[in-house]
PDB file with one MODEL, atoms N, CA, C and O in Angstrom:
MODEL        1
ATOM      1  N   MET A   1     -57.932 -62.682  27.649  1.00  0.00           N
ATOM      2  CA  MET A   1     -59.016 -63.553  27.987  1.00  0.00           C
ATOM      3  C   MET A   1     -59.661 -63.026  29.265  1.00  0.00           C
ATOM      4  O   MET A   1     -58.988 -62.874  30.285  1.00  0.00           O
ATOM      5  N   ARG A   2     -60.958 -62.749  29.213  1.00  0.00           N
ATOM      6  CA  ARG A   2     -61.694 -62.265  30.381  1.00  0.00           C
ATOM      7  C   ARG A   2     -62.684 -63.330  30.802  1.00  0.00           C
ATOM      8  O   ARG A   2     -63.397 -63.902  29.977  1.00  0.00           O
ATOM      9  N   VAL A   3     -62.717 -63.588  32.110  1.00  0.00           N
ATOM     10  CA  VAL A   3     -63.625 -64.600  32.638  1.00  0.00           C
ATOM     11  C   VAL A   3     -63.953 -64.225  34.081  1.00  0.00           C
ATOM     12  O   VAL A   3     -63.111 -63.672  34.787  1.00  0.00           O
ATOM     13  N   GLU A   4     -65.169 -64.524  34.516  1.00  0.00           N
ATOM     14  CA  GLU A   4     -65.530 -64.288  35.908  1.00  0.00           C
ATOM     15  C   GLU A   4     -64.874 -65.360  36.774  1.00  0.00           C
ATOM     16  O   GLU A   4     -64.912 -66.548  36.454  1.00  0.00           O
ATOM     17  N   VAL A   5     -64.280 -64.924  37.861  1.00  0.00           N
ATOM     18  CA  VAL A   5     -63.554 -65.840  38.729  1.00  0.00           C
ATOM     19  C   VAL A   5     -64.464 -66.958  39.223  1.00  0.00           C
ATOM     20  O   VAL A   5     -64.040 -68.112  39.282  1.00  0.00           O
ATOM     21  N   THR A   6     -65.692 -66.640  39.574  1.00  0.00           N
ATOM     22  CA  THR A   6     -66.592 -67.659  40.116  1.00  0.00           C
ATOM     23  C   THR A   6     -66.903 -68.761  39.111  1.00  0.00           C
ATOM     24  O   THR A   6     -67.281 -69.864  39.504  1.00  0.00           O
ATOM     25  N   SER A   7     -66.750 -68.480  37.829  1.00  0.00           N
ATOM     26  CA  SER A   7     -67.036 -69.501  36.819  1.00  0.00           C
ATOM     27  C   SER A   7     -65.932 -70.562  36.739  1.00  0.00           C
ATOM     28  O   SER A   7     -66.119 -71.596  36.098  1.00  0.00           O
ATOM     29  N   LEU A   8     -64.790 -70.319  37.380  1.00  0.00           N
ATOM     30  CA  LEU A   8     -63.673 -71.271  37.344  1.00  0.00           C
ATOM     31  C   LEU A   8     -63.821 -72.402  38.357  1.00  0.00           C
ATOM     32  O   LEU A   8     -63.303 -73.498  38.148  1.00  0.00           O
ATOM     33  N   TYR A   9     -64.530 -72.135  39.454  1.00  0.00           N
ATOM     34  CA  TYR A   9     -64.649 -73.126  40.519  1.00  0.00           C
ATOM     35  C   TYR A   9     -65.314 -74.404  40.013  1.00  0.00           C
ATOM     36  O   TYR A   9     -66.370 -74.366  39.382  1.00  0.00           O
ATOM     37  N   GLY A  10     -64.674 -75.528  40.303  1.00  0.00           N
ATOM     38  CA  GLY A  10     -65.228 -76.817  39.937  1.00  0.00           C
ATOM     39  C   GLY A  10     -64.881 -77.303  38.538  1.00  0.00           C
ATOM     40  O   GLY A  10     -65.210 -78.434  38.182  1.00  0.00           O
ATOM     41  N   LEU A  11     -64.220 -76.465  37.736  1.00  0.00           N
ATOM     42  CA  LEU A  11     -63.853 -76.892  36.385  1.00  0.00           C
ATOM     43  C   LEU A  11     -62.752 -77.952  36.444  1.00  0.00           C
ATOM     44  O   LEU A  11     -61.867 -77.897  37.297  1.00  0.00           O
ATOM     45  N   ASP A  12     -62.822 -78.911  35.528  1.00  0.00           N
ATOM     46  CA  ASP A  12     -61.764 -79.903  35.398  1.00  0.00           C
ATOM     47  C   ASP A  12     -60.584 -79.277  34.663  1.00  0.00           C
ATOM     48  O   ASP A  12     -60.762 -78.451  33.767  1.00  0.00           O
ATOM     49  N   VAL A  13     -59.382 -79.680  35.053  1.00  0.00           N
ATOM     50  CA  VAL A  13     -58.159 -79.176  34.444  1.00  0.00           C
ATOM     51  C   VAL A  13     -57.455 -80.336  33.736  1.00  0.00           C
ATOM     52  O   VAL A  13     -57.243 -81.399  34.319  1.00  0.00           O
ATOM     53  N   TYR A  14     -57.098 -80.111  32.469  1.00  0.00           N
ATOM     54  CA  TYR A  14     -56.406 -81.104  31.653  1.00  0.00           C
ATOM     55  C   TYR A  14     -55.166 -80.474  31.033  1.00  0.00           C
ATOM     56  O   TYR A  14     -55.098 -79.259  30.846  1.00  0.00           O
ATOM     57  N   THR A  15     -54.177 -81.325  30.714  1.00  0.00           N
ATOM     58  CA  THR A  15     -53.006 -80.841  29.974  1.00  0.00           C
ATOM     59  C   THR A  15     -53.379 -80.752  28.498  1.00  0.00           C
ATOM     60  O   THR A  15     -54.429 -81.244  28.082  1.00  0.00           O
ATOM     61  N   ASP A  16     -52.521 -80.129  27.720  1.00  0.00           N
ATOM     62  CA  ASP A  16     -52.774 -80.000  26.282  1.00  0.00           C
ATOM     63  C   ASP A  16     -52.683 -81.335  25.552  1.00  0.00           C
ATOM     64  O   ASP A  16     -53.005 -81.416  24.367  1.00  0.00           O
ATOM     65  N   THR A  17     -52.246 -82.383  26.249  1.00  0.00           N
ATOM     66  CA  THR A  17     -52.223 -83.716  25.647  1.00  0.00           C
ATOM     67  C   THR A  17     -53.367 -84.592  26.161  1.00  0.00           C
ATOM     68  O   THR A  17     -53.411 -85.790  25.881  1.00  0.00           O
ATOM     69  N   GLY A  18     -54.294 -83.990  26.914  1.00  0.00           N
ATOM     70  CA  GLY A  18     -55.484 -84.699  27.363  1.00  0.00           C
ATOM     71  C   GLY A  18     -55.368 -85.442  28.677  1.00  0.00           C
ATOM     72  O   GLY A  18     -56.245 -86.243  29.002  1.00  0.00           O
ATOM     73  N   ILE A  19     -54.318 -85.204  29.441  1.00  0.00           N
ATOM     74  CA  ILE A  19     -54.146 -85.879  30.727  1.00  0.00           C
ATOM     75  C   ILE A  19     -54.876 -85.083  31.806  1.00  0.00           C
ATOM     76  O   ILE A  19     -54.702 -83.869  31.917  1.00  0.00           O
ATOM     77  N   TYR A  20     -55.697 -85.779  32.604  1.00  0.00           N
ATOM     78  CA  TYR A  20     -56.440 -85.136  33.684  1.00  0.00           C
ATOM     79  C   TYR A  20     -55.468 -84.680  34.767  1.00  0.00           C
ATOM     80  O   TYR A  20     -54.604 -85.444  35.197  1.00  0.00           O
ATOM     81  N   VAL A  21     -55.616 -83.418  35.209  1.00  0.00           N
ATOM     82  CA  VAL A  21     -54.761 -82.859  36.248  1.00  0.00           C
ATOM     83  C   VAL A  21     -55.501 -82.800  37.578  1.00  0.00           C
ATOM     84  O   VAL A  21     -54.955 -83.201  38.606  1.00  0.00           O
ATOM     85  N   GLY A  22     -56.734 -82.306  37.572  1.00  0.00           N
ATOM     86  CA  GLY A  22     -57.507 -82.173  38.807  1.00  0.00           C
ATOM     87  C   GLY A  22     -58.689 -81.261  38.594  1.00  0.00           C
ATOM     88  O   GLY A  22     -59.110 -81.019  37.463  1.00  0.00           O
ATOM     89  N   LYS A  23     -59.229 -80.746  39.711  1.00  0.00           N
ATOM     90  CA  LYS A  23     -60.418 -79.901  39.676  1.00  0.00           C
ATOM     91  C   LYS A  23     -60.115 -78.592  40.407  1.00  0.00           C
ATOM     92  O   LYS A  23     -59.497 -78.606  41.472  1.00  0.00           O
ATOM     93  N   VAL A  24     -60.550 -77.454  39.836  1.00  0.00           N
ATOM     94  CA  VAL A  24     -60.303 -76.140  40.431  1.00  0.00           C
ATOM     95  C   VAL A  24     -61.045 -76.026  41.756  1.00  0.00           C
ATOM     96  O   VAL A  24     -62.262 -76.201  41.816  1.00  0.00           O
ATOM     97  N   LYS A  25     -60.300 -75.732  42.814  1.00  0.00           N
ATOM     98  CA  LYS A  25     -60.867 -75.556  44.151  1.00  0.00           C
ATOM     99  C   LYS A  25     -60.863 -74.093  44.584  1.00  0.00           C
ATOM    100  O   LYS A  25     -61.716 -73.673  45.366  1.00  0.00           O
ATOM    101  N   ASP A  26     -59.897 -73.312  44.072  1.00  0.00           N
ATOM    102  CA  ASP A  26     -59.785 -71.904  44.466  1.00  0.00           C
ATOM    103  C   ASP A  26     -58.961 -71.171  43.424  1.00  0.00           C
ATOM    104  O   ASP A  26     -58.379 -71.778  42.525  1.00  0.00           O
ATOM    105  N   VAL A  27     -58.924 -69.859  43.564  1.00  0.00           N
ATOM    106  CA  VAL A  27     -58.182 -69.009  42.632  1.00  0.00           C
ATOM    107  C   VAL A  27     -57.287 -68.071  43.433  1.00  0.00           C
ATOM    108  O   VAL A  27     -57.734 -67.450  44.397  1.00  0.00           O
ATOM    109  N   ALA A  28     -56.015 -67.969  43.030  1.00  0.00           N
ATOM    110  CA  ALA A  28     -55.071 -67.032  43.660  1.00  0.00           C
ATOM    111  C   ALA A  28     -55.066 -65.753  42.838  1.00  0.00           C
ATOM    112  O   ALA A  28     -54.862 -65.781  41.624  1.00  0.00           O
ATOM    113  N   ILE A  29     -55.294 -64.632  43.512  1.00  0.00           N
ATOM    114  CA  ILE A  29     -55.388 -63.349  42.812  1.00  0.00           C
ATOM    115  C   ILE A  29     -54.259 -62.429  43.246  1.00  0.00           C
ATOM    116  O   ILE A  29     -53.972 -62.308  44.437  1.00  0.00           O
ATOM    117  N   ASP A  30     -53.615 -61.777  42.274  1.00  0.00           N
ATOM    118  CA  ASP A  30     -52.602 -60.765  42.533  1.00  0.00           C
ATOM    119  C   ASP A  30     -53.342 -59.433  42.623  1.00  0.00           C
ATOM    120  O   ASP A  30     -53.745 -58.869  41.606  1.00  0.00           O
ATOM    121  N   ILE A  31     -53.516 -58.939  43.834  1.00  0.00           N
ATOM    122  CA  ILE A  31     -54.309 -57.725  44.067  1.00  0.00           C
ATOM    123  C   ILE A  31     -53.679 -56.507  43.403  1.00  0.00           C
ATOM    124  O   ILE A  31     -54.380 -55.704  42.788  1.00  0.00           O
ATOM    125  N   LYS A  32     -52.359 -56.365  43.524  1.00  0.00           N
ATOM    126  CA  LYS A  32     -51.685 -55.193  42.943  1.00  0.00           C
ATOM    127  C   LYS A  32     -51.838 -55.143  41.425  1.00  0.00           C
ATOM    128  O   LYS A  32     -52.098 -54.084  40.853  1.00  0.00           O
ATOM    129  N   GLU A  33     -51.674 -56.291  40.783  1.00  0.00           N
ATOM    130  CA  GLU A  33     -51.754 -56.354  39.322  1.00  0.00           C
ATOM    131  C   GLU A  33     -53.192 -56.504  38.820  1.00  0.00           C
ATOM    132  O   GLU A  33     -53.466 -56.365  37.628  1.00  0.00           O
ATOM    133  N   ARG A  34     -54.109 -56.793  39.762  1.00  0.00           N
ATOM    134  CA  ARG A  34     -55.525 -56.980  39.429  1.00  0.00           C
ATOM    135  C   ARG A  34     -55.730 -58.075  38.382  1.00  0.00           C
ATOM    136  O   ARG A  34     -56.425 -57.892  37.382  1.00  0.00           O
ATOM    137  N   LYS A  35     -55.091 -59.231  38.653  1.00  0.00           N
ATOM    138  CA  LYS A  35     -55.237 -60.364  37.736  1.00  0.00           C
ATOM    139  C   LYS A  35     -55.083 -61.673  38.502  1.00  0.00           C
ATOM    140  O   LYS A  35     -54.621 -61.690  39.642  1.00  0.00           O
ATOM    141  N   ILE A  36     -55.475 -62.760  37.859  1.00  0.00           N
ATOM    142  CA  ILE A  36     -55.345 -64.086  38.455  1.00  0.00           C
ATOM    143  C   ILE A  36     -53.875 -64.500  38.414  1.00  0.00           C
ATOM    144  O   ILE A  36     -53.229 -64.439  37.368  1.00  0.00           O
ATOM    145  N   ALA A  37     -53.360 -64.921  39.563  1.00  0.00           N
ATOM    146  CA  ALA A  37     -51.967 -65.360  39.641  1.00  0.00           C
ATOM    147  C   ALA A  37     -51.861 -66.864  39.393  1.00  0.00           C
ATOM    148  O   ALA A  37     -50.863 -67.340  38.852  1.00  0.00           O
ATOM    149  N   GLY A  38     -52.888 -67.603  39.791  1.00  0.00           N
ATOM    150  CA  GLY A  38     -52.863 -69.049  39.613  1.00  0.00           C
ATOM    151  C   GLY A  38     -54.175 -69.668  40.026  1.00  0.00           C
ATOM    152  O   GLY A  38     -55.060 -68.996  40.557  1.00  0.00           O
ATOM    153  N   ILE A  39     -54.290 -70.960  39.777  1.00  0.00           N
ATOM    154  CA  ILE A  39     -55.486 -71.683  40.178  1.00  0.00           C
ATOM    155  C   ILE A  39     -55.081 -72.814  41.120  1.00  0.00           C
ATOM    156  O   ILE A  39     -54.129 -73.550  40.860  1.00  0.00           O
ATOM    157  N   ALA A  40     -55.823 -72.934  42.215  1.00  0.00           N
ATOM    158  CA  ALA A  40     -55.584 -74.011  43.174  1.00  0.00           C
ATOM    159  C   ALA A  40     -56.365 -75.227  42.707  1.00  0.00           C
ATOM    160  O   ALA A  40     -57.584 -75.168  42.542  1.00  0.00           O
ATOM    161  N   VAL A  41     -55.658 -76.326  42.495  1.00  0.00           N
ATOM    162  CA  VAL A  41     -56.269 -77.538  41.963  1.00  0.00           C
ATOM    163  C   VAL A  41     -56.231 -78.625  43.024  1.00  0.00           C
ATOM    164  O   VAL A  41     -55.186 -78.901  43.614  1.00  0.00           O
ATOM    165  N   GLY A  42     -57.388 -79.239  43.260  1.00  0.00           N
ATOM    166  CA  GLY A  42     -57.504 -80.350  44.192  1.00  0.00           C
ATOM    167  C   GLY A  42     -57.748 -81.635  43.425  1.00  0.00           C
ATOM    168  O   GLY A  42     -57.836 -81.625  42.197  1.00  0.00           O
ATOM    169  N   ASN A  43     -57.858 -82.751  44.151  1.00  0.00           N
ATOM    170  CA  ASN A  43     -58.041 -84.069  43.526  1.00  0.00           C
ATOM    171  C   ASN A  43     -57.000 -84.272  42.428  1.00  0.00           C
ATOM    172  O   ASN A  43     -57.317 -84.701  41.318  1.00  0.00           O
ATOM    173  N   VAL A  44     -55.758 -83.957  42.763  1.00  0.00           N
ATOM    174  CA  VAL A  44     -54.677 -83.900  41.783  1.00  0.00           C
ATOM    175  C   VAL A  44     -54.239 -85.288  41.320  1.00  0.00           C
ATOM    176  O   VAL A  44     -54.164 -86.231  42.107  1.00  0.00           O
ATOM    177  N   ASN A  45     -53.956 -85.385  40.034  1.00  0.00           N
ATOM    178  CA  ASN A  45     -53.399 -86.593  39.438  1.00  0.00           C
ATOM    179  C   ASN A  45     -52.003 -86.796  40.034  1.00  0.00           C
ATOM    180  O   ASN A  45     -51.080 -86.039  39.732  1.00  0.00           O
ATOM    181  N   LYS A  46     -51.855 -87.803  40.865  1.00  0.00           N
ATOM    182  CA  LYS A  46     -50.580 -88.043  41.577  1.00  0.00           C
ATOM    183  C   LYS A  46     -49.450 -88.454  40.638  1.00  0.00           C
ATOM    184  O   LYS A  46     -48.281 -88.375  41.018  1.00  0.00           O
ATOM    185  N   ASP A  47     -49.771 -88.891  39.423  1.00  0.00           N
ATOM    186  CA  ASP A  47     -48.718 -89.221  38.463  1.00  0.00           C
ATOM    187  C   ASP A  47     -48.033 -87.948  37.953  1.00  0.00           C
ATOM    188  O   ASP A  47     -46.848 -87.973  37.618  1.00  0.00           O
ATOM    189  N   LEU A  48     -48.769 -86.847  37.894  1.00  0.00           N
ATOM    190  CA  LEU A  48     -48.195 -85.581  37.434  1.00  0.00           C
ATOM    191  C   LEU A  48     -47.601 -84.777  38.574  1.00  0.00           C
ATOM    192  O   LEU A  48     -46.545 -84.162  38.420  1.00  0.00           O
ATOM    193  N   PHE A  49     -48.274 -84.777  39.721  1.00  0.00           N
ATOM    194  CA  PHE A  49     -47.840 -83.998  40.881  1.00  0.00           C
ATOM    195  C   PHE A  49     -47.778 -84.902  42.105  1.00  0.00           C
ATOM    196  O   PHE A  49     -48.752 -84.993  42.852  1.00  0.00           O
ATOM    197  N   PRO A  50     -46.653 -85.568  42.320  1.00  0.00           N
ATOM    198  CA  PRO A  50     -46.535 -86.456  43.482  1.00  0.00           C
ATOM    199  C   PRO A  50     -46.315 -85.654  44.764  1.00  0.00           C
ATOM    200  O   PRO A  50     -45.215 -85.643  45.316  1.00  0.00           O
ATOM    201  N   VAL A  51     -47.359 -84.990  45.228  1.00  0.00           N
ATOM    202  CA  VAL A  51     -47.278 -84.132  46.413  1.00  0.00           C
ATOM    203  C   VAL A  51     -48.079 -84.742  47.548  1.00  0.00           C
ATOM    204  O   VAL A  51     -48.993 -85.537  47.325  1.00  0.00           O
ATOM    205  N   GLU A  52     -47.730 -84.366  48.750  1.00  0.00           N
ATOM    206  CA  GLU A  52     -48.391 -84.896  49.938  1.00  0.00           C
ATOM    207  C   GLU A  52     -49.656 -84.128  50.308  1.00  0.00           C
ATOM    208  O   GLU A  52     -50.568 -84.701  50.904  1.00  0.00           O
ATOM    209  N   GLY A  53     -49.728 -82.847  49.968  1.00  0.00           N
ATOM    210  CA  GLY A  53     -50.844 -82.010  50.389  1.00  0.00           C
ATOM    211  C   GLY A  53     -52.135 -82.300  49.658  1.00  0.00           C
ATOM    212  O   GLY A  53     -52.269 -83.302  48.955  1.00  0.00           O
ATOM    213  N   LYS A  54     -53.086 -81.393  49.843  1.00  0.00           N
ATOM    214  CA  LYS A  54     -54.403 -81.554  49.249  1.00  0.00           C
ATOM    215  C   LYS A  54     -54.449 -81.167  47.782  1.00  0.00           C
ATOM    216  O   LYS A  54     -55.363 -81.577  47.067  1.00  0.00           O
ATOM    217  N   GLY A  55     -53.473 -80.378  47.317  1.00  0.00           N
ATOM    218  CA  GLY A  55     -53.498 -79.940  45.929  1.00  0.00           C
ATOM    219  C   GLY A  55     -52.262 -79.153  45.554  1.00  0.00           C
ATOM    220  O   GLY A  55     -51.263 -79.145  46.273  1.00  0.00           O
ATOM    221  N   VAL A  56     -52.350 -78.492  44.415  1.00  0.00           N
ATOM    222  CA  VAL A  56     -51.240 -77.686  43.911  1.00  0.00           C
ATOM    223  C   VAL A  56     -51.780 -76.370  43.353  1.00  0.00           C
ATOM    224  O   VAL A  56     -52.960 -76.254  43.023  1.00  0.00           O
ATOM    225  N   ILE A  57     -50.895 -75.388  43.257  1.00  0.00           N
ATOM    226  CA  ILE A  57     -51.233 -74.126  42.601  1.00  0.00           C
ATOM    227  C   ILE A  57     -50.618 -74.166  41.205  1.00  0.00           C
ATOM    228  O   ILE A  57     -49.407 -74.323  41.052  1.00  0.00           O
ATOM    229  N   ILE A  58     -51.460 -74.022  40.201  1.00  0.00           N
ATOM    230  CA  ILE A  58     -50.999 -73.976  38.809  1.00  0.00           C
ATOM    231  C   ILE A  58     -50.831 -72.502  38.442  1.00  0.00           C
ATOM    232  O   ILE A  58     -51.802 -71.748  38.508  1.00  0.00           O
ATOM    233  N   PRO A  59     -49.625 -72.069  38.057  1.00  0.00           N
ATOM    234  CA  PRO A  59     -49.433 -70.665  37.667  1.00  0.00           C
ATOM    235  C   PRO A  59     -50.313 -70.306  36.468  1.00  0.00           C
ATOM    236  O   PRO A  59     -50.498 -71.120  35.563  1.00  0.00           O
ATOM    237  N   HIS A  60     -50.846 -69.105  36.464  1.00  0.00           N
ATOM    238  CA  HIS A  60     -51.734 -68.678  35.380  1.00  0.00           C
ATOM    239  C   HIS A  60     -51.020 -68.712  34.029  1.00  0.00           C
ATOM    240  O   HIS A  60     -51.663 -68.913  32.999  1.00  0.00           O
ATOM    241  N   ARG A  61     -49.713 -68.521  34.023  1.00  0.00           N
ATOM    242  CA  ARG A  61     -48.973 -68.525  32.758  1.00  0.00           C
ATOM    243  C   ARG A  61     -49.008 -69.888  32.072  1.00  0.00           C
ATOM    244  O   ARG A  61     -48.733 -69.974  30.875  1.00  0.00           O
ATOM    245  N   TRP A  62     -49.340 -70.956  32.801  1.00  0.00           N
ATOM    246  CA  TRP A  62     -49.467 -72.285  32.210  1.00  0.00           C
ATOM    247  C   TRP A  62     -50.804 -72.484  31.512  1.00  0.00           C
ATOM    248  O   TRP A  62     -50.948 -73.403  30.705  1.00  0.00           O
ATOM    249  N   VAL A  63     -51.792 -71.628  31.814  1.00  0.00           N
ATOM    250  CA  VAL A  63     -53.143 -71.799  31.268  1.00  0.00           C
ATOM    251  C   VAL A  63     -53.159 -71.433  29.784  1.00  0.00           C
ATOM    252  O   VAL A  63     -52.732 -70.349  29.387  1.00  0.00           O
ATOM    253  N   LEU A  64     -53.663 -72.366  28.980  1.00  0.00           N
ATOM    254  CA  LEU A  64     -53.771 -72.157  27.537  1.00  0.00           C
ATOM    255  C   LEU A  64     -55.167 -71.713  27.135  1.00  0.00           C
ATOM    256  O   LEU A  64     -55.325 -70.857  26.264  1.00  0.00           O
ATOM    257  N   ALA A  65     -56.190 -72.298  27.772  1.00  0.00           N
ATOM    258  CA  ALA A  65     -57.570 -71.994  27.403  1.00  0.00           C
ATOM    259  C   ALA A  65     -58.505 -72.278  28.571  1.00  0.00           C
ATOM    260  O   ALA A  65     -58.260 -73.163  29.391  1.00  0.00           O
ATOM    261  N   ILE A  66     -59.591 -71.496  28.621  1.00  0.00           N
ATOM    262  CA  ILE A  66     -60.634 -71.690  29.621  1.00  0.00           C
ATOM    263  C   ILE A  66     -61.965 -71.742  28.894  1.00  0.00           C
ATOM    264  O   ILE A  66     -62.292 -70.863  28.096  1.00  0.00           O
ATOM    265  N   GLY A  67     -62.717 -72.779  29.181  1.00  0.00           N
ATOM    266  CA  GLY A  67     -64.042 -72.945  28.586  1.00  0.00           C
ATOM    267  C   GLY A  67     -64.832 -73.867  29.489  1.00  0.00           C
ATOM    268  O   GLY A  67     -65.008 -73.572  30.671  1.00  0.00           O
ATOM    269  N   ASP A  68     -65.313 -74.982  28.952  1.00  0.00           N
ATOM    270  CA  ASP A  68     -65.988 -75.988  29.770  1.00  0.00           C
ATOM    271  C   ASP A  68     -64.982 -76.699  30.669  1.00  0.00           C
ATOM    272  O   ASP A  68     -65.350 -77.254  31.704  1.00  0.00           O
ATOM    273  N   ILE A  69     -63.718 -76.680  30.273  1.00  0.00           N
ATOM    274  CA  ILE A  69     -62.596 -77.195  31.057  1.00  0.00           C
ATOM    275  C   ILE A  69     -61.485 -76.151  30.997  1.00  0.00           C
ATOM    276  O   ILE A  69     -61.582 -75.165  30.267  1.00  0.00           O
ATOM    277  N   ILE A  70     -60.431 -76.383  31.774  1.00  0.00           N
ATOM    278  CA  ILE A  70     -59.239 -75.533  31.688  1.00  0.00           C
ATOM    279  C   ILE A  70     -58.128 -76.381  31.095  1.00  0.00           C
ATOM    280  O   ILE A  70     -57.870 -77.497  31.546  1.00  0.00           O
ATOM    281  N   LEU A  71     -57.481 -75.840  30.088  1.00  0.00           N
ATOM    282  CA  LEU A  71     -56.381 -76.521  29.408  1.00  0.00           C
ATOM    283  C   LEU A  71     -55.079 -75.846  29.816  1.00  0.00           C
ATOM    284  O   LEU A  71     -54.952 -74.625  29.730  1.00  0.00           O
ATOM    285  N   ILE A  72     -54.099 -76.654  30.266  1.00  0.00           N
ATOM    286  CA  ILE A  72     -52.800 -76.099  30.642  1.00  0.00           C
ATOM    287  C   ILE A  72     -51.707 -76.748  29.801  1.00  0.00           C
ATOM    288  O   ILE A  72     -51.926 -77.767  29.147  1.00  0.00           O
ATOM    289  N   LYS A  73     -50.528 -76.135  29.835  1.00  0.00           N
ATOM    290  CA  LYS A  73     -49.375 -76.692  29.134  1.00  0.00           C
ATOM    291  C   LYS A  73     -49.034 -78.050  29.726  1.00  0.00           C
ATOM    292  O   LYS A  73     -49.289 -78.296  30.905  1.00  0.00           O
ATOM    293  N   GLN A  74     -48.465 -78.922  28.924  1.00  0.00           N
ATOM    294  CA  GLN A  74     -48.087 -80.272  29.354  1.00  0.00           C
ATOM    295  C   GLN A  74     -47.063 -80.188  30.478  1.00  0.00           C
ATOM    296  O   GLN A  74     -45.960 -79.680  30.274  1.00  0.00           O
ATOM    297  N   VAL A  75     -47.409 -80.672  31.637  1.00  0.00           N
ATOM    298  CA  VAL A  75     -46.592 -80.548  32.840  1.00  0.00           C
ATOM    299  C   VAL A  75     -45.263 -81.294  32.718  1.00  0.00           C
ATOM    300  O   VAL A  75     -44.222 -80.743  33.077  1.00  0.00           O
ATOM    301  N   GLU A  76     -45.273 -82.517  32.225  1.00  0.00           N
ATOM    302  CA  GLU A  76     -44.032 -83.294  32.117  1.00  0.00           C
ATOM    303  C   GLU A  76     -43.012 -82.590  31.222  1.00  0.00           C
ATOM    304  O   GLU A  76     -41.814 -82.602  31.509  1.00  0.00           O
ATOM    305  N   ARG A  77     -43.487 -81.984  30.148  1.00  0.00           N
ATOM    306  CA  ARG A  77     -42.594 -81.270  29.244  1.00  0.00           C
ATOM    307  C   ARG A  77     -41.946 -80.091  29.980  1.00  0.00           C
ATOM    308  O   ARG A  77     -40.760 -79.816  29.795  1.00  0.00           O
ATOM    309  N   LEU A  78     -42.721 -79.403  30.806  1.00  0.00           N
ATOM    310  CA  LEU A  78     -42.189 -78.283  31.575  1.00  0.00           C
ATOM    311  C   LEU A  78     -41.167 -78.762  32.597  1.00  0.00           C
ATOM    312  O   LEU A  78     -40.142 -78.112  32.801  1.00  0.00           O
ATOM    313  N   ARG A  79     -41.439 -79.900  33.244  1.00  0.00           N
ATOM    314  CA  ARG A  79     -40.508 -80.450  34.226  1.00  0.00           C
ATOM    315  C   ARG A  79     -39.189 -80.833  33.574  1.00  0.00           C
ATOM    316  O   ARG A  79     -38.120 -80.569  34.125  1.00  0.00           O
ATOM    317  N   ARG A  80     -39.261 -81.462  32.389  1.00  0.00           N
ATOM    318  CA  ARG A  80     -38.040 -81.866  31.686  1.00  0.00           C
ATOM    319  C   ARG A  80     -37.198 -80.653  31.302  1.00  0.00           C
ATOM    320  O   ARG A  80     -35.973 -80.686  31.422  1.00  0.00           O
ATOM    321  N   LYS A  81     -37.845 -79.586  30.842  1.00  0.00           N
ATOM    322  CA  LYS A  81     -37.109 -78.379  30.467  1.00  0.00           C
ATOM    323  C   LYS A  81     -36.370 -77.807  31.669  1.00  0.00           C
ATOM    324  O   LYS A  81     -35.222 -77.380  31.547  1.00  0.00           O
ATOM    325  N   LYS A  82     -37.028 -77.794  32.844  1.00  0.00           N
ATOM    326  CA  LYS A  82     -36.379 -77.297  34.051  1.00  0.00           C
ATOM    327  C   LYS A  82     -35.170 -78.162  34.400  1.00  0.00           C
ATOM    328  O   LYS A  82     -34.112 -77.642  34.753  1.00  0.00           O
ATOM    329  N   GLU A  83     -35.326 -79.467  34.301  1.00  0.00           N
ATOM    330  CA  GLU A  83     -34.218 -80.380  34.617  1.00  0.00           C
ATOM    331  C   GLU A  83     -33.048 -80.153  33.674  1.00  0.00           C
ATOM    332  O   GLU A  83     -31.892 -80.166  34.097  1.00  0.00           O
ATOM    333  N   GLU A  84     -33.348 -79.944  32.397  1.00  0.00           N
ATOM    334  CA  GLU A  84     -32.288 -79.703  31.412  1.00  0.00           C
ATOM    335  C   GLU A  84     -31.523 -78.422  31.702  1.00  0.00           C
ATOM    336  O   GLU A  84     -30.321 -78.338  31.450  1.00  0.00           O
ATOM    337  N   ARG A  85     -32.223 -77.425  32.232  1.00  0.00           N
ATOM    338  CA  ARG A  85     -31.565 -76.148  32.563  1.00  0.00           C
ATOM    339  C   ARG A  85     -30.893 -76.200  33.931  1.00  0.00           C
ATOM    340  O   ARG A  85     -30.259 -75.233  34.354  1.00  0.00           O
ATOM    341  N   GLY A  86     -31.034 -77.335  34.622  1.00  0.00           N
ATOM    342  CA  GLY A  86     -30.417 -77.479  35.933  1.00  0.00           C
ATOM    343  C   GLY A  86     -31.183 -76.806  37.051  1.00  0.00           C
ATOM    344  O   GLY A  86     -30.642 -76.593  38.136  1.00  0.00           O
ATOM    345  N   GLU A  87     -32.460 -76.461  36.795  1.00  0.00           N
ATOM    346  CA  GLU A  87     -33.273 -75.818  37.831  1.00  0.00           C
ATOM    347  C   GLU A  87     -33.891 -76.875  38.729  1.00  0.00           C
ATOM    348  O   GLU A  87     -34.032 -78.037  38.348  1.00  0.00           O
ATOM    349  N   ARG A  88     -34.254 -76.447  39.924  1.00  0.00           N
ATOM    350  CA  ARG A  88     -34.907 -77.340  40.883  1.00  0.00           C
ATOM    351  C   ARG A  88     -36.302 -77.674  40.409  1.00  0.00           C
ATOM    352  O   ARG A  88     -37.063 -76.780  40.039  1.00  0.00           O
ATOM    353  N   VAL A  89     -36.649 -78.950  40.415  1.00  0.00           N
ATOM    354  CA  VAL A  89     -37.974 -79.402  40.003  1.00  0.00           C
ATOM    355  C   VAL A  89     -38.769 -79.730  41.244  1.00  0.00           C
ATOM    356  O   VAL A  89     -38.343 -80.545  42.063  1.00  0.00           O
ATOM    357  N   GLU A  90     -39.941 -79.092  41.393  1.00  0.00           N
ATOM    358  CA  GLU A  90     -40.787 -79.314  42.587  1.00  0.00           C
ATOM    359  C   GLU A  90     -41.823 -80.348  42.317  1.00  0.00           C
ATOM    360  O   GLU A  90     -42.622 -80.666  43.198  1.00  0.00           O
TER     361      GLU A  90
ENDMDL
END
């Protein structure tokens, strides 16, 4: 999937089940690999990400589709899988 980085700014981010996550505020780029590492999301849905800061970084591997909106994998499902494996959930 090829997309201009500037076209991502301001896009709404939703999970694959239609839950609003937030709005793209910035993009994290891996310079060595020459690819997007993640998207910085602001105005975050506090039910999905109960964080104190201004936003969260969504890893690019979670992104399913980019168009008029950005679609990511269902966050709660990912959190449950981590808990089942005994990994730390952030």
